[in-house]
C-alpha positions in Angstrom: -13.6 25.3 14.8 -14.6 21.9 15.7 -11.4 19.1 17.2 -8.4 19.1 14.4 -9.1 15.5 13.9 -6.8 14.9 10.8 -4.1 16.5 12.4 -4.2 14.7 15.1 -4.7 11.5 13.6 -1.2 12.5 11.4 1.0 13.7 14.6 0.0 11.6 17.3 2.8 8.7 16.2 5.5 11.6 15.7 4.7 13.3 19.2 4.8 9.2 20.0 8.2 9.1 18.6 9.2 12.6 20.8 8.0 10.3 23.8 9.9 7.6 23.1 13.3 9.1 22.7 13.2 10.0 26.6 12.6 6.2 27.9 15.2 3.6 28.7 13.2 0.2 28.8 12.5 -1.8 25.9 9.9 -2.9 27.2 8.2 0.3 28.3 9.5 1.8 24.6 7.4 -1.6 23.2 4.5 -0.8 25.2 4.2 3.3 24.7 4.6 2.5 21.5 1.6 -0.1 20.8 -0.2 2.2 23.1 0.4 5.0 20.6 -0.7 3.5 17.5 -3.8 1.6 19.1 -4.8 5.6 19.4 -4.4 6.6 16.4 -6.0 3.5 15.1 -9.0 4.4 17.6 -9.0 8.0 16.0 -9.3 6.7 12.5 -12.0 4.4 13.5 -13.7 7.4 15.0 -13.3 9.3 11.7 -14.7 6.4 9.6 -17.9 6.5 11.8 -18.5 9.9 11.3 -17.3 9.8 7.7 -20.0 11.1 5.0 -20.2 9.2 1.9 -20.0 12.2 -0.4 -17.5 13.1 -2.8 -16.8 16.7 -0.7 -13.4 16.7 1.3 -14.3 16.0 5.0 -12.4 17.0 8.2 -10.9 19.7 6.1 -8.3 21.8 8.2 -6.4 24.9 6.1 -4.2 27.1 8.0 -1.7 29.6 5.7 1.7 28.0 5.6 3.6 30.0 3.4 1.3 32.4 2.0 3.7 34.2 -0.4 4.2 31.3 -2.4 0.3 30.1 -2.1 1.5 27.4 0.6 -0.8 26.2 3.2 -1.1 23.3 5.7 -4.2 21.9 4.4 -5.3 18.4 5.3 -8.9 16.4 4.2 -9.8 13.1 3.3 -12.7 11.8 0.6 -13.9 8.4 -0.4 -10.7 7.5 -2.2 -8.3 8.5 0.6 -10.3 7.9 4.0 -9.8 3.8 3.5 -6.3 3.9 3.4 -5.7 6.2 6.3 -7.5 3.4 8.4 -5.1 1.1 6.8 -2.2 2.6 7.5 -3.1 3.0 11.5 -4.1 -0.4 11.6 -0.9 -1.9 10.1 1.1 0.9 12.6 -0.6 -1.3 15.2 0.5 -4.7 13.6 4.6 -3.8 13.0 4.6 -3.0 16.6 3.1 -6.1 17.8 5.2 -8.1 15.0 8.3 -6.3 16.2 7.9 -7.4 20.0 10.5 -9.8 19.9 11.9 -10.2 16.3 13.3 -6.5 17.0 15.9 -7.3 20.2 18.4 -4.5 19.1 18.1 -0.6 19.0 14.5 -1.2 19.9 14.0 3.0 20.4 15.7 3.7 16.9 13.4 1.3 15.2 10.2 2.1 17.4 10.8 6.0 17.0 11.4 5.3 13.0 8.3 3.2 12.8 6.1 5.9 14.4 7.7 8.9 12.1 7.0 6.4 9.2 3.3 6.3 10.1 3.2 10.2 10.5 4.5 10.5 7.2 2.4 8.2 5.1 -0.5 9.5 6.7 0.2 12.6 5.5 0.6 11.9 2.1 -3.3 10.4 2.2 -4.3 13.7 3.9 -2.3 16.5 2.3 -4.7 18.7 0.6 -1.8 21.0 -0.4 0.8 19.7 -3.2 3.6 21.2 -1.7 2.7 19.6 1.8 2.2 16.4 -0.1 5.8 16.7 -1.6 7.2 17.2 1.9 5.4 14.1 3.4 6.3 12.2 0.1 9.8 12.5 -0.1 10.2 12.6 3.8 9.2 9.3 4.2 12.4 7.8 2.2 14.2 8.8 5.3 12.8 5.8 8.2 12.0 3.9 5.3 16.0 3.5 4.4 16.8 3.4 8.3 14.1 0.5 8.6 15.6 -1.4 5.8 19.5 -0.9 6.0 19.5 -0.8 10.0 17.2 -4.2 10.9 17.5 -5.5 7.3 19.3 -8.8 6.9 22.8 -9.6 5.3 21.9 -7.3 2.2 20.3 -5.2 3.7 22.6 -2.1 2.7 22.6 -3.0 -1.3 18.4 -3.3 -0.6 18.2 0.1 1.2 20.8 2.2 -1.1 18.9 0.6 -4.1 15.2 1.1 -2.6 16.6 4.9 -2.0 18.3 5.6 -5.3 15.1 4.4 -7.4 12.3 6.1 -5.0 14.8 9.3 -5.5 15.1 9.4 -9.1 11.3 8.9 -9.1 10.6 12.1 -6.8 13.1 14.3 -8.5 11.1 14.3 -12.1 7.9 14.8 -9.2 9.4 18.1 -8.1 9.9 19.5 -11.3 6.4 18.6 -12.4 5.1 19.9 -9.1 7.3 23.2 -9.9 5.6 23.1 -13.9 2.3 22.5 -12.4 2.4 25.5 -10.2 3.3 28.0 -12.6 0.8 27.0 -15.0 -2.1 26.4 -12.5 -2.4 29.7 -11.1 0.8 29.8 -8.8 -0.9 27.4 -6.3 -0.1 24.2 -4.6 -4.4 23.7 -3.4 -4.6 20.6 -4.7 -8.6 21.3 -5.3 -8.0 24.5 -7.2 -5.2 22.5 -9.0 -7.7 20.0 -10.0 -10.4 22.1 -11.7 -7.5 23.6 -13.9 -7.4 23.0 -17.8 -4.4 22.9 -19.1 -3.1 22.6 -22.5 -2.8 19.3 -23.9 1.0 19.6 -24.1 1.7 20.8 -21.0 -0.9 17.6 -19.7 1.4 15.2 -21.5 4.8 16.2 -20.5 3.0 16.6 -16.6 1.6 13.0 -17.1 5.0 11.2 -17.6 6.8 13.2 -15.1 4.4 11.8 -12.6 4.3 8.3 -14.5 7.6 7.9 -13.5 7.3 8.4 -9.8 4.1 7.0 -9.3 5.5 3.5 -11.6 8.6 3.5 -9.0 6.4 3.5 -6.2 3.8 1.0 -7.3 6.1 -0.5 -8.8 5.4 -1.2 -12.3 7.6 -3.1 -14.7 10.8 -2.2 -15.8 10.9 0.2 -12.9 10.4 -2.7 -10.3 13.7 -4.5 -9.6 14.2 -2.3 -6.0 11.0 -4.1 -4.8 12.3 -7.7 -4.2 15.7 -7.2 -3.2 13.7 -4.3 -0.4 10.9 -7.2 0.6 13.6 -9.8 1.1 16.1 -7.9 3.1 13.7 -5.7 5.5 12.5 -6.6 8.9 9.0 -7.8 9.2 7.4 -4.9 9.9 9.0 -3.1 7.1 7.8 -5.9 4.7 4.2 -5.1 5.9 4.7 -1.5 5.6 6.1 -1.8 1.9 3.7 -4.0 0.9 0.4 -2.3 2.7 1.1 1.4 2.6 4.4 2.5 0.3 2.9 0.5 -3.0 -0.6 2.2 -2.6 1.1 5.3 -2.4 1.9 5.2 -6.0 -1.5 4.2 -7.3 -2.8 6.8 -4.7 -0.6 9.2 -7.1 -2.9 8.2 -10.3 -6.0 9.1 -8.6 -5.4 12.2 -7.1 -3.4 13.7 -9.8 -3.1 12.1 -12.9 -6.5 11.2 -14.0 -8.2 14.7 -12.2 -5.5 17.0 -13.1 -4.2 15.7 -16.3 -7.5 13.7 -17.4 -7.0 14.2 -21.3 -3.6 13.0 -21.1 -4.7 10.0 -19.0 -7.4 8.8 -21.7 -5.2 9.8 -24.1 -2.1 7.4 -22.9 -4.5 5.1 -21.3 -4.0 2.2 -23.8 -0.1 2.1 -22.9 -0.9 2.1 -19.2 -3.1 -1.1 -19.7 -0.6 -2.7 -21.8 2.2 -2.0 -18.9 -0.4 -3.2 -16.0 -0.9 -6.5 -18.2 2.8 -7.0 -18.4 3.1 -6.5 -14.6 0.5 -8.9 -14.0 2.0 -11.6 -16.3 5.6 -10.9 -15.6 5.3 -10.7 -11.9 3.0 -14.1 -11.9 5.9 -15.6 -14.0 8.7 -14.3 -11.4 6.6 -15.6 -8.6 5.8 -19.1 -10.1 9.5 -19.6 -10.1 10.7 -18.4 -6.4 11.5 -21.2 -4.3 12.4 -18.1 -1.1 8.7 -17.3 0.6 9.8 -14.0 0.8 10.5 -13.3 -2.7 7.7 -15.0 -3.8 4.9 -13.0 -2.1 7.3 -10.0 -3.1 7.1 -10.9 -6.7 3.3 -11.7 -6.3 2.9 -7.8 -5.4 4.2 -6.7 -8.6 1.3 -8.8 -10.4 -1.4 -7.6 -8.3 -0.4 -4.3 -8.2 -1.1 -4.5 -11.9 -4.4 -5.1 -11.5 -4.6 -2.4 -9.5 -3.2 0.3 -12.6 -4.9 -1.8 -14.9 -8.6 -1.1 -13.2 -7.6 2.8 -12.2 -6.8 3.3 -16.3 -9.6 1.6 -17.7 -11.5 4.7 -16.9 -15.0 3.4 -16.0 -17.0 3.1 -12.7 -16.4 -0.5 -12.2 -12.5 -0.7 -12.9 -11.8 2.1 -11.0 -13.9 1.0 -7.7 -12.2 -2.4 -8.1 -8.7 -0.2 -8.0 -9.4 1.1 -5.2 -10.8 -1.6 -3.0 -7.8 -3.8 -4.3 -5.7 -1.4 -3.1 -7.0 -1.9 0.4 -7.1 -5.5 -0.2 -3.9 -5.9 -1.3 -2.6 -3.9 1.8 -4.8 -6.5 4.2 -4.0 -10.0 2.1 -0.3 -9.2 1.6 0.8 -7.6 4.7 -0.7 -10.6 6.2 1.5 -12.5 4.3 4.6 -10.9 5.0 3.6 -11.4 8.9 3.1 -15.1 8.4 6.4 -15.5 6.9 7.9 -13.4 9.4 6.6 -15.3 12.1 7.8 -18.7 10.4 11.3 -17.0 10.2 11.6 -16.2 13.7 11.4 -19.9 14.3 13.4 -21.2 12.0 15.7 -18.7 10.3 15.0 -20.4 7.2 13.1 -18.8 4.3 13.5 -21.5 1.4 10.3 -23.3 0.7 11.9 -26.2 0.5 12.9 -26.5 4.2 9.3 -26.8 5.2 6.7 -29.3 4.9 4.1 -30.8 7.3 3.5 -27.7 8.6 -0.1 -28.2 9.1 0.6 -30.9 11.7 3.1 -29.1 13.4 1.2 -25.5 13.0 -1.9 -26.1 13.0 -3.6 -22.7 13.5 -0.8 -21.3 11.8 -1.4 -23.1 8.8 -5.4 -22.9 8.9 -5.0 -19.0 8.8 -2.0 -18.9 6.4 -4.2 -21.1 4.1 -7.2 -18.0 4.4 -4.8 -15.2 3.5 -3.1 -17.7 0.9 -6.5 -18.2 -0.9 -7.5 -14.2 -0.4 -4.4 -13.4 -2.4 -5.6 -15.8 -5.2 -9.1 -14.3 -5.0 -10.9 -17.1 -4.0 -14.8 -16.2 -4.0 -15.8 -15.6 -0.2 -12.5 -13.7 0.5 -11.7 -9.8 -0.2 -9.7 -10.0 -3.2 -12.1 -11.8 -5.2 -14.6 -8.8 -4.8 -11.7 -6.5 -6.1 -10.4 -8.5 -8.5 -13.8 -9.1 -10.0 -14.5 -5.7 -10.4 -11.1 -5.2 -11.8 -11.3 -7.6 -14.6 -14.9 -6.3 -15.4 -13.7 -3.1 -16.0 -10.7 -4.3 -17.6 -12.8 -6.4 -20.5 -15.0 -3.1 -20.6 -11.8 -1.2 -21.9 -10.0 -3.6 -23.7 -10.4 -7.3 -24.7 -6.9 -8.3 -24.6 -5.9 -6.8 -21.7 -8.9 -8.6 -20.0 -7.6 -11.8 -21.5 -4.7 -11.2 -19.8 -5.5 -10.5 -16.4 -7.1 -13.4 -16.7 -4.3 -15.4 -17.4 -2.2 -13.6 -14.4 -5.1 -14.5 -12.2 -4.4 -18.4 -13.2 -1.1 -18.0 -12.7 -1.5 -16.5 -9.3 -3.4 -19.4 -8.3 -0.6 -21.6 -9.7 2.4 -20.3 -7.6 0.2 -19.7 -4.3 -1.5 -23.3 -4.3 2.0 -24.9 -5.5 3.8 -22.7 -2.1 1.1 -23.8 0.2 1.1 -27.3 -0.9 4.6 -27.9 -0.3 4.9 -25.5 3.2 1.7 -27.1 4.8 0.9 -30.3 3.5 3.9 -31.5 1.8 6.0 -34.5 3.4 6.8 -33.8 7.1 10.2 -32.3 7.0 9.3 -29.2 9.7 9.5 -31.8 12.8 12.3 -33.2 12.0 14.5 -30.4 11.2 12.9 -27.4 13.4 11.2 -27.3 16.7 7.7 -25.7 15.3 5.1 -24.0 18.5 2.0 -22.8 17.0 1.0 -18.9 17.1 0.5 -17.5 20.7 -1.6 -14.8 22.0 0.2 -11.7 20.9 0.5 -12.8 17.9 -3.3 -14.0 17.4 -3.9 -10.4 18.0 -1.7 -9.7 14.9 -3.9 -11.8 13.0 -7.7 -11.6 13.7 -7.7 -8.1 12.8 -6.8 -8.8 8.9 -8.4 -12.5 9.0 -11.8 -10.2 9.6 -11.3 -7.8 7.4 -10.6 -10.9 4.6 -13.9 -12.4 5.7 -16.2 -9.3 6.0 -15.3 -7.6 2.5 -15.5 -11.2 0.8 -19.0 -11.5 2.2 -20.2 -7.9 2.7 -18.3 -5.6 0.7 -21.2 -2.8 0.6 -19.9 -0.6 3.3 -16.7 -0.1 1.9 -18.2 0.2 -1.6 -20.4 2.4 -0.5 -17.7 4.7 1.1 -15.8 5.1 -2.6 -19.0 5.2 -4.8 -19.7 9.1 -4.7 -16.0 9.5 -4.9 -15.0 7.8 -7.7 -18.4 8.5 -9.8 -17.0 12.2 -9.0 -13.6 11.5 -10.5 -15.3 9.9 -13.2 -17.3 13.1 -14.2 -13.5 14.8 -14.1 -12.0 12.3 -16.3 -14.6 12.2 -19.2 -15.3 15.9 -18.4 -11.9 17.1 -19.3 -10.7 14.1 -20.9 -12.6 14.2 -23.8 -11.6 17.6 -24.9 -15.2 19.2 -24.0 
């Protein structure tokens, strides 16, 4: 038996959180938390380096947990999940660094919450047992609630409660769906065994909507999106990075791991509805972002629009759309995580998020402004950036699935360019307001360490996406065979 690499990846942050409890110095707590997240990232890079690009689950660990109920401790990754394990570990390190100065009270409690959160998020992407998946999925609510509710802004209590209420409501339906799936799928929680079952269409249909509510809240899809702007605006910078970078991906990952392969016939049947909801999210999120004068709210609403592209790609149910959706999930985590990092960096200096309070930032902080421009251009999917590749694949798949939906998505892309260019023009290139109102310093060495890995990924994926597409390609083709083999009624 080899090294339990996935268990090490998943539980290293939790062990680190336990160690932090016994430390007293805030500096020691910060350094230890950083060391733990960097170690976890190193383990993820080792996993990626030895990952074989096939659809078969790799690094599998299976041990009986509650044999009487068919529950096991089972972990594994494939091309669909492995990039998100890496992304979670990368953003974990960045969150610790981003909180180095910003979190100056209850530092131990914050870092413990952050590390526990990382373990639970990693567990979601690695779990091969449905019961274990649900435990990780549900337990995430607690540290995220604390991060928003304890270290958030003035409206943190309302935002944290709203986040908890929405996600809990979705999780209750998900639990009912899990129980129904258990009794109709051979009384097992093994995800791979459940995927091989051929469920009757009425049960598939019911489960599809039960799962849809849970996953749609996490994405979030319109109209269950209203918790997101409040949570983003009130959360500390690290909380916003986690929300945008990882938590939103879990809803889309649920569609990929459960809805499409297990409920293939229902997924095909209801795909027009999902395409319409995706198109609505793309345009509605873009219009809301266009109307914002708060930097954080603008980026938050842009996430609704960008995640609409992800669900559009998923439910186009073709190879280009699905590959584009997975790539765009990863891209969104990198780019929007970076945008929230940049909003947090400037907020630490000025304590203002109002776009009207800025202007001439390029002169006051040229390095900050240059990298901010890179991530802004990435968010609007400019050629040469990571998002261009993913969005092009999604649009190609979307047009193949529905000409009307593809046309609406193009409108959403134009809206994205409008609100992002307008925002950057006012903040960085507008009349010099910053120097008169705020004393601004440019980014320091610690902040550059958080920025550079994300900038590297933006350019790497923009100019040479082949390694990333190679990782996901075989798994997506296998998923396509599952969907169209079962979804066509054969």
